[in-house]
py3Dmol code that shows the C-alpha trace and the ligand (Angstrom):
import py3Dmol

protein = """\
ATOM      1  CA  UNK A   1     176.040  44.924  19.572  1.00  0.00           C
ATOM      2  CA  UNK A   2     174.162  43.911  22.705  1.00  0.00           C
ATOM      3  CA  UNK A   3     172.169  46.604  24.471  1.00  0.00           C
ATOM      4  CA  UNK A   4     173.506  48.098  27.691  1.00  0.00           C
ATOM      5  CA  UNK A   5     172.094  47.127  31.081  1.00  0.00           C
ATOM      6  CA  UNK A   6     169.467  49.230  32.796  1.00  0.00           C
ATOM      7  CA  UNK A   7     170.481  48.969  36.452  1.00  0.00           C
ATOM      8  CA  UNK A   8     167.930  50.198  38.965  1.00  0.00           C
ATOM      9  CA  UNK A   9     169.088  50.662  42.554  1.00  0.00           C
ATOM     10  CA  UNK A  10     166.311  51.260  45.011  1.00  0.00           C
ATOM     11  CA  UNK A  11     165.429  50.605  48.620  1.00  0.00           C
ATOM     12  CA  UNK A  12     163.775  51.999  51.693  1.00  0.00           C
ATOM     13  CA  UNK A  13     164.606  55.451  52.989  1.00  0.00           C
ATOM     14  CA  UNK A  14     167.899  55.469  54.894  1.00  0.00           C
ATOM     15  CA  UNK A  15     169.452  52.401  53.283  1.00  0.00           C
ATOM     16  CA  UNK A  16     172.205  54.463  51.683  1.00  0.00           C
ATOM     17  CA  UNK A  17     171.253  54.239  47.996  1.00  0.00           C
ATOM     18  CA  UNK A  18     172.911  57.552  47.179  1.00  0.00           C
ATOM     19  CA  UNK A  19     176.246  56.669  48.774  1.00  0.00           C
ATOM     20  CA  UNK A  20     176.395  53.222  47.190  1.00  0.00           C
ATOM     21  CA  UNK A  21     175.553  54.682  43.764  1.00  0.00           C
ATOM     22  CA  UNK A  22     178.251  57.351  44.086  1.00  0.00           C
ATOM     23  CA  UNK A  23     180.764  54.596  44.853  1.00  0.00           C
ATOM     24  CA  UNK A  24     179.622  52.603  41.801  1.00  0.00           C
ATOM     25  CA  UNK A  25     179.961  55.654  39.565  1.00  0.00           C
ATOM     26  CA  UNK A  26     183.456  56.330  40.892  1.00  0.00           C
ATOM     27  CA  UNK A  27     184.490  52.704  40.302  1.00  0.00           C
ATOM     28  CA  UNK A  28     182.871  52.279  36.867  1.00  0.00           C
ATOM     29  CA  UNK A  29     183.622  55.381  34.775  1.00  0.00           C
ATOM     30  CA  UNK A  30     181.604  54.069  31.803  1.00  0.00           C
ATOM     31  CA  UNK A  31     178.400  53.822  33.840  1.00  0.00           C
ATOM     32  CA  UNK A  32     175.912  56.522  32.813  1.00  0.00           C
ATOM     33  CA  UNK A  33     173.973  58.051  35.706  1.00  0.00           C
ATOM     34  CA  UNK A  34     170.469  59.112  34.805  1.00  0.00           C
ATOM     35  CA  UNK A  35     169.901  62.566  36.312  1.00  0.00           C
ATOM     36  CA  UNK A  36     166.359  62.849  37.638  1.00  0.00           C
ATOM     37  CA  UNK A  37     164.142  65.903  37.676  1.00  0.00           C
ATOM     38  CA  UNK A  38     162.645  67.100  40.958  1.00  0.00           C
ATOM     39  CA  UNK A  39     160.523  69.873  42.391  1.00  0.00           C
ATOM     40  CA  UNK A  40     162.403  69.858  45.699  1.00  0.00           C
ATOM     41  CA  UNK A  41     164.719  72.764  46.406  1.00  0.00           C
ATOM     42  CA  UNK A  42     168.457  72.237  45.859  1.00  0.00           C
ATOM     43  CA  UNK A  43     170.374  71.472  49.066  1.00  0.00           C
ATOM     44  CA  UNK A  44     173.633  73.272  49.829  1.00  0.00           C
ATOM     45  CA  UNK A  45     176.256  72.184  47.307  1.00  0.00           C
ATOM     46  CA  UNK A  46     173.783  70.808  44.760  1.00  0.00           C
ATOM     47  CA  UNK A  47     173.880  72.148  41.208  1.00  0.00           C
ATOM     48  CA  UNK A  48     171.118  72.136  38.587  1.00  0.00           C
ATOM     49  CA  UNK A  49     171.890  69.510  35.954  1.00  0.00           C
ATOM     50  CA  UNK A  50     174.369  67.642  38.178  1.00  0.00           C
ATOM     51  CA  UNK A  51     172.489  65.986  41.072  1.00  0.00           C
ATOM     52  CA  UNK A  52     169.062  66.801  39.618  1.00  0.00           C
ATOM     53  CA  UNK A  53     167.265  69.016  37.160  1.00  0.00           C
ATOM     54  CA  UNK A  54     165.522  71.345  39.604  1.00  0.00           C
ATOM     55  CA  UNK A  55     162.103  72.270  38.220  1.00  0.00           C
ATOM     56  CA  UNK A  56     159.141  74.297  39.419  1.00  0.00           C
ATOM     57  CA  UNK A  57     155.867  72.377  39.813  1.00  0.00           C
ATOM     58  CA  UNK A  58     154.633  73.989  36.586  1.00  0.00           C
ATOM     59  CA  UNK A  59     157.717  72.903  34.668  1.00  0.00           C
ATOM     60  CA  UNK A  60     157.455  69.386  36.128  1.00  0.00           C
ATOM     61  CA  UNK A  61     153.804  69.183  35.054  1.00  0.00           C
ATOM     62  CA  UNK A  62     154.786  70.339  31.567  1.00  0.00           C
ATOM     63  CA  UNK A  63     157.383  67.523  31.354  1.00  0.00           C
ATOM     64  CA  UNK A  64     154.660  65.052  32.379  1.00  0.00           C
ATOM     65  CA  UNK A  65     152.265  66.448  29.756  1.00  0.00           C
ATOM     66  CA  UNK A  66     154.957  66.260  27.093  1.00  0.00           C
ATOM     67  CA  UNK A  67     155.580  62.581  27.982  1.00  0.00           C
ATOM     68  CA  UNK A  68     159.201  63.203  28.943  1.00  0.00           C
ATOM     69  CA  UNK A  69     159.293  60.828  31.915  1.00  0.00           C
ATOM     70  CA  UNK A  70     159.895  57.090  31.983  1.00  0.00           C
ATOM     71  CA  UNK A  71     158.330  57.252  35.468  1.00  0.00           C
ATOM     72  CA  UNK A  72     157.532  59.872  38.049  1.00  0.00           C
ATOM     73  CA  UNK A  73     156.415  59.719  41.659  1.00  0.00           C
ATOM     74  CA  UNK A  74     155.685  61.880  44.669  1.00  0.00           C
ATOM     75  CA  UNK A  75     158.188  61.277  47.471  1.00  0.00           C
ATOM     76  CA  UNK A  76     157.712  63.052  50.811  1.00  0.00           C
ATOM     77  CA  UNK A  77     155.739  65.913  49.249  1.00  0.00           C
ATOM     78  CA  UNK A  78     158.020  66.548  46.273  1.00  0.00           C
ATOM     79  CA  UNK A  79     157.874  65.196  42.743  1.00  0.00           C
ATOM     80  CA  UNK A  80     160.685  63.185  41.189  1.00  0.00           C
ATOM     81  CA  UNK A  81     160.905  61.815  37.680  1.00  0.00           C
ATOM     82  CA  UNK A  82     163.261  59.913  35.393  1.00  0.00           C
ATOM     83  CA  UNK A  83     163.669  61.583  31.989  1.00  0.00           C
ATOM     84  CA  UNK A  84     163.228  58.905  29.319  1.00  0.00           C
ATOM     85  CA  UNK A  85     165.001  60.008  26.177  1.00  0.00           C
ATOM     86  CA  UNK A  86     168.701  59.735  27.101  1.00  0.00           C
ATOM     87  CA  UNK A  87     168.217  56.335  28.725  1.00  0.00           C
ATOM     88  CA  UNK A  88     167.038  54.551  25.585  1.00  0.00           C
ATOM     89  CA  UNK A  89     169.709  56.279  23.514  1.00  0.00           C
ATOM     90  CA  UNK A  90     172.494  55.066  25.844  1.00  0.00           C
ATOM     91  CA  UNK A  91     171.141  51.528  26.170  1.00  0.00           C
ATOM     92  CA  UNK A  92     170.949  51.223  22.380  1.00  0.00           C
ATOM     93  CA  UNK A  93     174.590  52.312  22.176  1.00  0.00           C
ATOM     94  CA  UNK A  94     175.511  49.417  24.493  1.00  0.00           C
ATOM     95  CA  UNK A  95     176.140  51.657  27.522  1.00  0.00           C
ATOM     96  CA  UNK A  96     174.992  50.684  31.007  1.00  0.00           C
ATOM     97  CA  UNK A  97     172.613  53.123  32.699  1.00  0.00           C
ATOM     98  CA  UNK A  98     172.160  53.537  36.463  1.00  0.00           C
ATOM     99  CA  UNK A  99     168.924  54.763  38.034  1.00  0.00           C
ATOM    100  CA  UNK A 100     168.730  55.584  41.730  1.00  0.00           C
ATOM    101  CA  UNK A 101     165.047  56.002  42.412  1.00  0.00           C
ATOM    102  CA  UNK A 102     162.426  55.311  45.058  1.00  0.00           C
ATOM    103  CA  UNK A 103     160.428  52.092  45.268  1.00  0.00           C
ATOM    104  CA  UNK A 104     157.249  53.323  43.547  1.00  0.00           C
ATOM    105  CA  UNK A 105     159.355  54.568  40.652  1.00  0.00           C
ATOM    106  CA  UNK A 106     161.308  51.311  40.441  1.00  0.00           C
ATOM    107  CA  UNK A 107     158.101  49.247  40.315  1.00  0.00           C
ATOM    108  CA  UNK A 108     156.813  51.452  37.485  1.00  0.00           C
ATOM    109  CA  UNK A 109     160.049  51.027  35.532  1.00  0.00           C
ATOM    110  CA  UNK A 110     159.941  47.248  36.199  1.00  0.00           C
ATOM    111  CA  UNK A 111     156.521  47.078  34.502  1.00  0.00           C
ATOM    112  CA  UNK A 112     157.824  48.940  31.450  1.00  0.00           C
ATOM    113  CA  UNK A 113     161.316  47.452  31.243  1.00  0.00           C
ATOM    114  CA  UNK A 114     161.271  43.839  32.417  1.00  0.00           C
ATOM    115  CA  UNK A 115     164.807  43.222  31.102  1.00  0.00           C
ATOM    116  CA  UNK A 116     166.252  45.766  33.570  1.00  0.00           C
ATOM    117  CA  UNK A 117     168.320  44.696  36.582  1.00  0.00           C
ATOM    118  CA  UNK A 118     166.423  45.522  39.774  1.00  0.00           C
ATOM    119  CA  UNK A 119     168.484  45.729  42.942  1.00  0.00           C
ATOM    120  CA  UNK A 120     166.978  46.327  46.374  1.00  0.00           C
ATOM    121  CA  UNK A 121     169.296  47.668  49.057  1.00  0.00           C
ATOM    122  CA  UNK A 122     168.609  46.528  52.605  1.00  0.00           C
ATOM    123  CA  UNK A 123     169.891  47.892  55.909  1.00  0.00           C
ATOM    124  CA  UNK A 124     171.898  45.382  57.984  1.00  0.00           C
ATOM    125  CA  UNK A 125     169.343  45.679  60.822  1.00  0.00           C
ATOM    126  CA  UNK A 126     166.411  47.799  61.991  1.00  0.00           C
ATOM    127  CA  UNK A 127     168.637  49.333  64.662  1.00  0.00           C
ATOM    128  CA  UNK A 128     171.108  50.439  62.018  1.00  0.00           C
ATOM    129  CA  UNK A 129     168.287  51.802  59.835  1.00  0.00           C
ATOM    130  CA  UNK A 130     167.078  53.869  62.796  1.00  0.00           C
ATOM    131  CA  UNK A 131     170.594  55.243  63.335  1.00  0.00           C
ATOM    132  CA  UNK A 132     171.054  56.091  59.686  1.00  0.00           C
ATOM    133  CA  UNK A 133     167.788  58.001  59.431  1.00  0.00           C
ATOM    134  CA  UNK A 134     168.584  59.812  62.715  1.00  0.00           C
ATOM    135  CA  UNK A 135     172.137  60.654  61.660  1.00  0.00           C
ATOM    136  CA  UNK A 136     170.984  62.494  58.585  1.00  0.00           C
ATOM    137  CA  UNK A 137     170.170  65.248  61.047  1.00  0.00           C
ATOM    138  CA  UNK A 138     167.543  66.713  58.734  1.00  0.00           C
ATOM    139  CA  UNK A 139     164.603  65.159  60.547  1.00  0.00           C
ATOM    140  CA  UNK A 140     162.363  66.579  63.266  1.00  0.00           C
ATOM    141  CA  UNK A 141     161.138  63.939  65.788  1.00  0.00           C
ATOM    142  CA  UNK A 142     157.818  63.687  63.889  1.00  0.00           C
ATOM    143  CA  UNK A 143     159.345  63.312  60.462  1.00  0.00           C
ATOM    144  CA  UNK A 144     161.871  60.840  61.904  1.00  0.00           C
ATOM    145  CA  UNK A 145     159.070  58.608  63.247  1.00  0.00           C
ATOM    146  CA  UNK A 146     157.181  58.889  59.953  1.00  0.00           C
ATOM    147  CA  UNK A 147     160.273  58.083  57.848  1.00  0.00           C
ATOM    148  CA  UNK A 148     161.233  55.153  60.052  1.00  0.00           C
ATOM    149  CA  UNK A 149     157.742  53.609  59.983  1.00  0.00           C
ATOM    150  CA  UNK A 150     157.419  54.037  56.249  1.00  0.00           C
ATOM    151  CA  UNK A 151     160.948  52.640  55.680  1.00  0.00           C
ATOM    152  CA  UNK A 152     160.036  49.485  57.633  1.00  0.00           C
ATOM    153  CA  UNK A 153     156.826  49.187  55.597  1.00  0.00           C
ATOM    154  CA  UNK A 154     158.761  49.593  52.348  1.00  0.00           C
ATOM    155  CA  UNK A 155     161.180  46.776  53.054  1.00  0.00           C
ATOM    156  CA  UNK A 156     158.709  43.998  52.220  1.00  0.00           C
ATOM    157  CA  UNK A 157     158.326  45.453  48.692  1.00  0.00           C
ATOM    158  CA  UNK A 158     161.903  44.359  48.109  1.00  0.00           C
ATOM    159  CA  UNK A 159     160.674  40.829  47.504  1.00  0.00           C
ATOM    160  CA  UNK A 160     159.437  41.962  44.080  1.00  0.00           C
ATOM    161  CA  UNK A 161     162.991  42.736  42.966  1.00  0.00           C
ATOM    162  CA  UNK A 162     165.544  40.333  41.497  1.00  0.00           C
ATOM    163  CA  UNK A 163     168.432  41.084  43.828  1.00  0.00           C
ATOM    164  CA  UNK A 164     168.682  41.896  47.537  1.00  0.00           C
ATOM    165  CA  UNK A 165     171.919  43.565  48.622  1.00  0.00           C
ATOM    166  CA  UNK A 166     172.585  44.273  52.285  1.00  0.00           C
ATOM    167  CA  UNK A 167     174.352  47.608  52.640  1.00  0.00           C
ATOM    168  CA  UNK A 168     176.623  46.622  55.524  1.00  0.00           C
ATOM    169  CA  UNK A 169     179.484  48.753  54.250  1.00  0.00           C
ATOM    170  CA  UNK A 170     179.455  50.910  51.137  1.00  0.00           C
ATOM    171  CA  UNK A 171     182.470  49.120  49.651  1.00  0.00           C
ATOM    172  CA  UNK A 172     181.011  45.652  50.219  1.00  0.00           C
ATOM    173  CA  UNK A 173     177.607  46.640  48.818  1.00  0.00           C
ATOM    174  CA  UNK A 174     179.239  48.187  45.731  1.00  0.00           C
ATOM    175  CA  UNK A 175     181.318  45.026  45.199  1.00  0.00           C
ATOM    176  CA  UNK A 176     178.183  42.881  45.349  1.00  0.00           C
ATOM    177  CA  UNK A 177     176.484  45.108  42.766  1.00  0.00           C
ATOM    178  CA  UNK A 178     179.525  44.897  40.499  1.00  0.00           C
ATOM    179  CA  UNK A 179     179.303  41.100  40.743  1.00  0.00           C
ATOM    180  CA  UNK A 180     175.596  41.273  39.816  1.00  0.00           C
ATOM    181  CA  UNK A 181     176.441  43.424  36.776  1.00  0.00           C
ATOM    182  CA  UNK A 182     179.122  40.945  35.683  1.00  0.00           C
ATOM    183  CA  UNK A 183     176.710  38.020  36.046  1.00  0.00           C
ATOM    184  CA  UNK A 184     173.927  39.841  34.188  1.00  0.00           C
ATOM    185  CA  UNK A 185     176.276  40.434  31.255  1.00  0.00           C
ATOM    186  CA  UNK A 186     176.778  36.664  31.021  1.00  0.00           C
ATOM    187  CA  UNK A 187     173.083  35.849  30.707  1.00  0.00           C
ATOM    188  CA  UNK A 188     172.407  33.702  27.663  1.00  0.00           C
ATOM    189  CA  UNK A 189     169.540  36.015  26.736  1.00  0.00           C
ATOM    190  CA  UNK A 190     171.959  38.947  26.493  1.00  0.00           C
ATOM    191  CA  UNK A 191     174.500  37.110  24.360  1.00  0.00           C
ATOM    192  CA  UNK A 192     172.717  36.193  21.162  1.00  0.00           C
ATOM    193  CA  UNK A 193     175.581  37.633  19.089  1.00  0.00           C
ATOM    194  CA  UNK A 194     178.154  35.353  20.761  1.00  0.00           C
ATOM    195  CA  UNK A 195     176.150  32.280  19.846  1.00  0.00           C
ATOM    196  CA  UNK A 196     175.527  33.610  16.360  1.00  0.00           C
ATOM    197  CA  UNK A 197     179.251  34.156  15.746  1.00  0.00           C
ATOM    198  CA  UNK A 198     180.337  30.809  17.140  1.00  0.00           C
ATOM    199  CA  UNK A 199     177.730  28.704  15.403  1.00  0.00           C
ATOM    200  CA  UNK A 200     178.013  30.273  11.955  1.00  0.00           C
ATOM    201  CA  UNK A 201     181.735  30.024  11.390  1.00  0.00           C
ATOM    202  CA  UNK A 202     183.300  29.935   7.886  1.00  0.00           C
ATOM    203  CA  UNK A 203     185.825  27.415   9.170  1.00  0.00           C
ATOM    204  CA  UNK A 204     183.347  24.605   9.692  1.00  0.00           C
TER     205      UNK A 204
END
"""
ligand_1 = """\
24
LIG
P 166.446 63.177 47.819
O 165.474 64.295 47.790
O 166.895 62.831 49.212
O 167.586 63.377 46.862
O 165.669 61.872 47.267
C 164.490 61.445 47.890
C 164.037 60.144 47.276
O 163.654 60.330 45.904
C 165.108 59.048 47.252
O 164.471 57.846 47.693
C 165.488 58.940 45.800
O 165.909 57.618 45.461
C 164.174 59.263 45.137
N 164.334 59.679 43.728
C 165.335 60.401 43.178
N 165.143 60.552 41.872
C 163.990 59.893 41.566
C 163.257 59.665 40.345
O 163.614 60.094 39.249
N 162.113 58.952 40.456
C 161.668 58.439 41.634
N 160.553 57.721 41.604
N 162.328 58.625 42.789
C 163.469 59.343 42.754
"""
view = py3Dmol.view(width=600, height=400)
view.addModel(protein, "pdb")
view.setStyle({"model": 0}, {"cartoon": {"style": "trace"}})
view.addModel(ligand_1, "xyz")
view.setStyle({"model": 1}, {"stick": {}})
view.zoomTo()
view.show()
């Protein structure tokens, strides 16, 4: 059996990674979402073990010391990390795994897992990016300016990824990612078994 795909969706702050990933998970029930650990406080409506594993800084440090993370990074003053063990287990079983992580984290995973599928989400325009960050409503004017500047700076990192997907609408972006997944499954390098079966037939 071929291994599953490790699909990493990343992008600058405010490009709508979370919304696009939720749409993908709703459309592809077999996709396994890797739940990250974080030291940030749960927001209203978030549950431990569903959106994130909410850890104290001490617990997070213990997970680092015990080598539990595939990657971890500090994002806006909080720590975030991708637990490693379930991911490998699922991939080996042929299941596709989705990571929604920040750019530093994605670059770290890229170095460790070069056969992953790295997708960078882009805003349709800078104006739209500004609106999206503003509309979150969680930003003070200072944090807004900081987030916007750093988001613009982050965009150029996208050139290190394999795929650039403009998030014009959630549905269209999700469709493009589904097309990428379908194409990745057809890669010759992922289909050794097909070739093996068709070139070693008893009927020849
Ligand atoms: P939020 O706190 O808004 O849920 O997420 C803040 C940022 O952390 C987002 O850019 C999100 O993609 C990123 N993030 C979430 N989980 C992880 C993770 O496991 N590792 C890394 N590096 N970033 C993460």
